[in-house]
C-alpha positions as CSV (number, residue, x, y, z in Angstrom):
1,X,-15.8,-26.9,43.7
2,X,-17.9,-29.6,45.4
3,X,-15.9,-31.9,47.5
4,X,-16.9,-35.2,45.8
5,X,-16.5,-33.7,42.4
6,X,-13.0,-32.4,43.6
7,X,-12.2,-35.7,44.9
8,X,-12.9,-37.3,41.5
9,X,-10.8,-34.7,39.7
10,X,-7.9,-35.2,42.1
11,X,-8.1,-39.0,41.6
12,X,-8.4,-38.9,38.0
13,X,-5.6,-36.2,37.6
14,X,-3.2,-38.5,39.5
15,X,-3.5,-41.4,37.0
16,X,-3.6,-38.9,34.2
17,X,-0.1,-37.9,35.3
18,X,1.2,-41.4,34.0
19,X,0.7,-40.4,30.5
20,X,2.6,-37.3,30.8
21,X,5.4,-38.8,32.9
22,X,5.9,-41.8,30.4
23,X,5.2,-39.8,27.4
24,X,8.2,-37.6,28.0
25,X,11.6,-37.6,29.6
26,X,10.0,-36.7,33.0
27,X,10.1,-40.4,34.2
28,X,13.7,-39.8,35.2
29,X,12.4,-38.0,38.1
30,X,10.9,-41.2,39.5
31,X,14.6,-42.6,40.0
32,X,15.6,-39.5,42.2
33,X,12.9,-40.4,44.5
34,X,14.0,-43.9,44.7
35,X,17.7,-43.0,45.4
36,X,16.6,-40.7,48.2
37,X,14.4,-43.3,49.7
38,X,17.2,-45.9,49.8
39,X,19.5,-43.2,51.2
40,X,16.8,-42.6,54.1
41,X,16.5,-46.2,54.7
42,X,20.3,-46.9,55.1
43,X,20.6,-43.8,57.5
44,X,17.5,-44.7,59.4
45,X,18.3,-48.2,60.0
46,X,21.9,-47.4,61.1
47,X,20.7,-44.8,63.7
48,X,18.0,-47.1,64.9
49,X,20.5,-49.9,65.4
50,X,22.9,-47.8,67.2
51,X,20.2,-46.6,69.5
52,X,18.9,-50.1,70.2
53,X,22.5,-51.1,70.9
54,X,23.0,-48.2,73.3
55,X,19.6,-49.1,75.2
56,X,20.8,-52.7,75.4
57,X,24.2,-51.5,76.9
58,X,22.3,-49.4,79.3
59,X,20.2,-52.5,80.5
60,X,23.4,-54.4,81.2
61,X,24.9,-51.5,83.1
62,X,21.8,-51.0,85.2
63,X,21.7,-54.9,85.7
64,X,25.5,-54.9,86.6
65,X,26.3,-57.1,84.0
66,X,29.6,-55.5,82.8
67,X,31.7,-56.8,85.7
68,X,30.4,-60.6,85.2
69,X,33.0,-62.6,83.0
70,X,31.7,-64.1,80.0
71,X,32.1,-67.7,81.7
72,X,33.0,-69.3,85.0
73,X,30.6,-67.1,87.0
74,X,27.2,-68.5,88.4
75,X,25.7,-65.3,86.4
76,X,27.4,-65.8,83.2
77,X,24.1,-67.3,81.8
78,X,22.4,-64.0,82.5
79,X,24.8,-62.0,80.8
80,X,24.6,-64.2,77.8
81,X,20.9,-64.1,77.9
82,X,20.8,-60.3,78.1
83,X,23.3,-60.0,75.3
84,X,21.7,-62.6,73.2
85,X,18.0,-63.1,73.3
86,X,16.9,-60.0,75.4
87,X,19.2,-57.8,73.3
88,X,17.6,-59.2,70.2
89,X,14.2,-58.4,71.8
90,X,14.9,-55.1,72.9
91,X,16.5,-54.3,69.4
92,X,13.2,-55.2,67.5
93,X,10.8,-53.7,70.1
94,X,12.8,-50.4,69.5
95,X,12.7,-50.7,65.7
96,X,9.1,-51.5,65.6
97,X,8.1,-48.9,67.9
98,X,10.2,-46.3,66.0
99,X,8.5,-47.2,62.8
100,X,4.9,-46.8,64.4
101,X,5.6,-43.6,65.9
102,X,7.7,-41.9,62.9
103,X,5.5,-42.7,60.2
104,X,3.8,-39.6,59.7
105,X,7.2,-37.8,60.7
106,X,8.9,-39.8,57.9
107,X,6.3,-39.0,55.4
108,X,7.0,-35.2,56.0
109,X,10.8,-35.7,56.1
110,X,10.5,-37.3,52.7
111,X,8.4,-34.5,51.3
112,X,10.8,-31.9,52.6
113,X,13.9,-33.7,51.2
114,X,12.3,-34.2,47.7
115,X,10.9,-30.5,47.4
116,X,13.8,-29.3,45.3
117,X,13.2,-32.1,43.0
118,X,9.4,-31.9,42.9
119,X,9.4,-28.1,42.4
120,X,11.5,-28.6,39.2
121,X,9.1,-31.4,38.0
122,X,6.1,-29.3,38.8
123,X,7.8,-26.5,36.5
124,X,8.5,-29.1,33.9
125,X,5.0,-30.4,33.6
126,X,3.4,-27.0,33.6
127,X,5.9,-26.2,30.7
128,X,4.7,-29.4,28.9
129,X,0.9,-28.5,29.4
130,X,0.9,-24.7,28.7
131,X,4.1,-23.9,26.9
132,X,5.1,-21.4,29.4
133,X,8.7,-21.4,30.2
134,X,10.4,-21.1,33.5
135,X,14.1,-20.5,32.9
136,X,16.0,-22.1,35.8
137,X,16.8,-19.6,38.7
138,X,18.7,-20.8,41.7
139,X,17.5,-18.1,43.9
140,X,14.1,-19.0,43.0
141,X,14.6,-22.6,43.6
142,X,16.0,-22.0,47.0
143,X,12.9,-19.8,47.9
144,X,10.7,-22.6,46.7
145,X,12.6,-25.1,48.8
146,X,12.2,-22.9,52.0
147,X,8.6,-22.4,51.4
148,X,8.1,-26.2,50.7
149,X,9.8,-26.8,54.3
150,X,7.8,-24.3,56.0
151,X,4.5,-25.6,54.6
152,X,5.3,-29.2,55.3
153,X,6.3,-28.5,59.0
154,X,3.1,-26.5,59.4
155,X,0.9,-29.4,58.0
156,X,3.0,-31.8,60.2
157,X,2.1,-29.9,63.3
158,X,-1.5,-29.5,62.4
159,X,-1.7,-33.2,61.5
160,X,0.0,-34.3,64.6
161,X,-2.5,-32.2,66.6
162,X,-5.6,-33.8,65.1
163,X,-3.9,-37.2,65.8
164,X,-3.2,-36.5,69.4
165,X,-6.9,-35.4,69.9
166,X,-8.1,-38.3,68.0
167,X,-5.9,-40.6,70.2
168,X,-7.2,-39.1,73.4
169,X,-10.8,-39.2,72.3
170,X,-10.3,-42.9,71.4
171,X,-8.9,-43.6,74.7
172,X,-11.9,-41.8,76.6
173,X,-14.5,-43.6,74.5
174,X,-13.3,-46.3,72.3
175,X,-16.2,-46.5,70.0
176,X,-15.3,-43.3,68.6
177,X,-12.4,-44.8,66.6
178,X,-15.0,-45.8,64.1
179,X,-15.4,-42.2,63.3
180,X,-12.0,-40.8,64.1
181,X,-10.1,-43.2,61.9
182,X,-11.6,-42.3,58.6
183,X,-11.5,-38.6,59.6
184,X,-7.6,-38.8,60.6
185,X,-7.3,-40.6,57.0
186,X,-9.0,-37.8,55.2
187,X,-7.0,-35.2,57.1
188,X,-3.7,-37.1,56.0
189,X,-4.6,-37.2,52.4
190,X,-5.6,-33.4,52.7
191,X,-2.4,-32.3,53.8
192,X,-0.4,-34.5,51.3
193,X,-2.5,-33.1,48.4
194,X,-1.7,-29.5,50.1
195,X,1.9,-30.1,49.9
196,X,1.7,-31.3,46.3
197,X,-0.5,-28.4,45.3
198,X,1.6,-25.7,46.9
199,X,4.4,-26.0,44.3
200,X,2.0,-24.7,41.6
201,X,0.5,-22.1,43.9
202,X,4.0,-20.8,44.7
203,X,5.2,-20.8,41.2
204,X,1.8,-18.7,40.5
205,X,2.9,-15.9,43.0
206,X,0.4,-17.2,45.6
207,X,1.3,-16.2,49.3
208,X,1.1,-18.9,52.0
209,X,-2.5,-17.6,53.1
210,X,-3.6,-17.4,49.5
211,X,-2.3,-20.9,49.1
212,X,-4.2,-22.3,52.3
213,X,-7.5,-20.6,50.9
214,X,-7.0,-22.1,47.2
215,X,-6.5,-25.6,48.7
216,X,-9.3,-25.2,51.4
217,X,-11.6,-24.2,48.4
218,X,-10.4,-27.2,46.5
219,X,-10.2,-29.6,49.3
220,X,-11.6,-32.5,47.4
221,X,-8.8,-32.4,44.8
222,X,-6.2,-32.3,47.6
223,X,-7.8,-35.4,49.3
224,X,-8.2,-37.4,46.0
225,X,-4.4,-36.8,45.2
226,X,-3.4,-37.5,48.9
227,X,-5.4,-40.8,48.7
228,X,-3.7,-42.0,45.7
229,X,-0.3,-41.0,46.8
230,X,-1.2,-42.7,50.3
231,X,-2.2,-46.0,48.3
232,X,1.3,-46.2,46.6
233,X,3.2,-45.3,49.6
234,X,1.4,-48.2,51.6
235,X,2.3,-50.9,49.0
236,X,3.5,-53.9,51.2
237,X,7.2,-55.1,51.4
238,X,10.4,-53.8,50.2
239,X,9.4,-54.0,46.6
240,X,6.1,-52.3,47.4
241,X,7.9,-49.5,49.2
242,X,10.3,-48.9,46.3
243,X,7.4,-49.0,43.7
244,X,5.5,-46.5,46.1
245,X,8.4,-44.0,46.5
246,X,9.0,-44.1,42.5
247,X,5.5,-43.6,41.7
248,X,3.7,-41.7,44.7
249,X,5.5,-38.4,44.9
250,X,6.1,-38.0,41.1
251,X,2.5,-38.7,40.0
252,X,1.1,-36.6,43.0
253,X,3.0,-33.5,42.1
254,X,2.2,-34.0,38.2
255,X,-1.4,-34.8,39.1
256,X,-1.8,-31.8,41.2
257,X,-0.1,-29.6,38.6
258,X,-2.8,-31.0,35.9
259,X,-5.6,-30.1,38.3
260,X,-4.1,-26.7,39.4
261,X,-3.8,-25.5,35.7
262,X,-7.4,-26.8,34.9
263,X,-8.9,-25.1,37.8
264,X,-7.1,-21.9,37.2
265,X,-8.4,-21.9,33.6
266,X,-12.0,-22.7,34.6
267,X,-12.0,-19.7,37.1
268,X,-10.9,-17.4,34.4
269,X,-13.3,-18.5,31.9
270,X,-16.0,-18.0,34.3
271,X,-17.6,-14.6,33.7
272,X,-17.6,-12.4,36.9
273,X,-21.2,-11.2,37.8
274,X,-21.5,-7.7,38.9
């Protein structure tokens, strides 16, 4: 499929998903994603806060401030400064650095954690569109989850590789950032779309290699879905994050399932030439 035709198809399929999700009881899946996001935020903030406190304490020990009393000593003001203003600064620098570095990592952690839910959603969407029934099978669900984990880890390492190469190239020759930035965005969209489309690939008995070939062949679709997902996940402020987490994964999985079914149907309808 032509890249731009596929890109448009992926984009349109994402927004066609709204009609299916809100026209059925599948809208419930949006709240599963939201609850998971809230849990991740709480856990992440806790561990980042603990790490910041540990580093602040380490700085105090290195400066030998633990032996200085809180008042009455000529260096008590320094201890107060480190525990107060400097501690606040260190805490926020660590938190900001963490969010900047872990953006891609958290994206894949989220995809891995919601994979059982999204696998069930993709099945439900296909059942709604085709009438084909998929009886619940716990062993198959675990197999789907394992595959989803492996696919996302694979995609994460490949994307990190390209991010690293792009970063190095931009350091060596800064003007290249004009080209590298949009290319890295495309890679990000592609791998997100890949993760979303793989649920349908796996359910239709495609091996990992077959799935990779299928998504490469329809890379435009993957990028179109990934773009829409990235847009909603990038909405600003807390309310934007919540809306993005509710809409992004659910609509991306539903849209990719719609696109997959239509691509498969089209390929079956095309007569083979001898």
